[in-house]
C-alpha positions in Angstrom: -27.6 -104.5 18.4 -30.4 -105.6 16.4 -32.3 -103.6 13.9 -35.2 -103.2 16.4 -32.9 -101.7 19.0 -31.3 -99.3 16.5 -34.8 -98.2 15.4 -35.8 -97.7 19.1 -32.6 -95.6 19.7 -33.4 -93.5 16.6 -37.0 -93.0 17.7 -35.9 -92.2 21.3 -33.4 -89.6 20.0 -36.0 -88.1 17.7 -38.5 -88.0 20.6 -35.8 -86.3 22.7 -35.2 -83.6 20.0 -38.9 -83.1 19.7 -39.3 -82.7 23.4 -36.4 -80.2 23.5 -37.9 -78.1 20.7 -41.3 -78.2 22.4 -39.6 -77.2 25.7 -37.8 -74.3 24.1 -41.0 -73.2 22.3 -42.9 -73.3 25.6 -40.2 -71.3 27.4 -40.4 -68.6 24.7 -44.2 -68.5 25.0 -43.8 -68.3 28.8 -41.4 -65.3 28.4 -43.8 -63.6 25.9 -46.7 -64.1 28.2 -44.7 -62.7 31.1 -43.9 -59.6 29.0 -47.6 -59.3 28.0 -48.6 -59.4 31.7 -46.1 -56.7 32.5 -47.4 -54.6 29.7 -51.0 -55.1 30.8 -50.1 -54.1 34.4 -48.3 -51.0 33.2 -51.2 -50.0 30.9 -53.6 -50.6 33.7 -51.7 -48.4 36.1 -51.4 -45.7 33.4 -55.1 -45.9 32.7 -55.9 -45.5 36.4 -53.8 -42.4 36.6 -55.3 -41.0 33.4 -58.8 -41.8 34.8 -58.1 -39.9 38.0 -56.8 -36.9 36.1 -59.8 -37.0 33.8 -62.1 -36.9 36.8 -60.2 -33.9 38.2 -60.4 -32.2 34.9 -64.2 -32.9 34.6 -64.8 -31.6 38.1 -62.8 -28.4 37.4 -64.6 -28.0 34.1 -68.0 -28.4 35.8 -67.0 -25.8 38.4 -65.7 -23.4 35.6 -68.9 -23.8 33.6 -71.1 -23.2 36.7 -69.0 -20.1 37.5 -69.4 -18.8 33.9 -73.1 -19.5 33.9 -73.5 -17.6 37.2 -71.5 -14.6 35.8 -73.6 -14.7 32.6 -76.7 -14.6 34.7 -75.3 -11.6 36.5 -74.3 -9.8 33.3 -77.5 -10.6 31.4 -79.5 -7.8 33.1 -76.8 -5.3 32.2 -77.1 -6.2 28.5 -80.9 -6.0 28.8 -80.6 -2.6 30.4 -78.2 -1.5 27.6 -80.7 -2.8 25.0 -83.5 -0.9 26.8 -81.4 2.2 26.9 -80.6 1.9 23.2 -84.3 1.6 22.5 -85.0 4.6 24.7 -82.4 6.6 22.9 -83.8 5.5 19.6 -87.3 6.6 20.7 -85.9 9.9 22.0 -84.2 10.4 18.6 -87.4 9.7 16.8 -89.4 12.1 19.0 -86.7 14.8 18.6 -86.9 14.4 14.8 -90.7 14.6 15.0 -90.5 17.8 17.1 -87.9 19.3 14.8 -90.2 18.6 11.9 -93.2 20.2 13.7 -91.2 23.3 14.6 -89.9 23.5 11.1 -93.5 23.2 9.7 -94.8 25.7 12.2 -92.0 28.1 11.3 -93.1 27.9 7.7 -96.7 28.5 8.8 -95.6 31.3 11.1 -93.6 32.9 8.3 -96.6 32.7 6.0 -98.8 34.1 8.7 -96.2 36.9 9.2 -96.3 37.7 5.5 -100.1 37.6 5.5 -100.2 39.9 8.5 -97.8 42.4 6.8 -99.9 42.3 3.6 -103.1 42.8 5.7 -101.6 45.7 7.6 -100.4 47.3 4.4 -103.8 46.8 2.8 -105.6 48.2 5.9 -103.2 51.2 6.0 -103.9 51.8 2.3 -107.6 51.5 2.9 -107.5 54.0 5.8 -105.3 56.4 3.7 -107.8 56.1 0.9 -110.7 56.7 3.3 -109.0 59.7 4.8 -108.2 61.1 1.4 -111.9 60.7 0.5 -113.0 62.5 3.6 -110.5 65.2 3.1 -111.9 65.8 -0.4 -115.5 65.9 1.0 -114.6 68.5 3.5 
């Protein structure tokens, strides 16, 4: 064997080792890519399921919100009526207080008039007594 043949054998063995390492590397990459594909397929199917469930939840939520809005529209007049009733009661309360104040004031005026009437009657009675007494003296 000559020096050139030995060098060729060494180069061939080195090339063979390089090809083996590259082959093993490519096999590992192939396995990794296969696992990545499996993961992507699994994630895709999970996302599809989640997407369908989300659509169902959104449809249910829309129905629920529509139902709530309809019921709020039904109940709104009741609250408006209650507010109107509260305003009416407040107005009635104010009118009652006003009437009570007028009656109270007229009671005071009536009491003053009653006292004035009694004083007037007493004064008239005294005047008539005085007049009768004067007539009695003249006769």
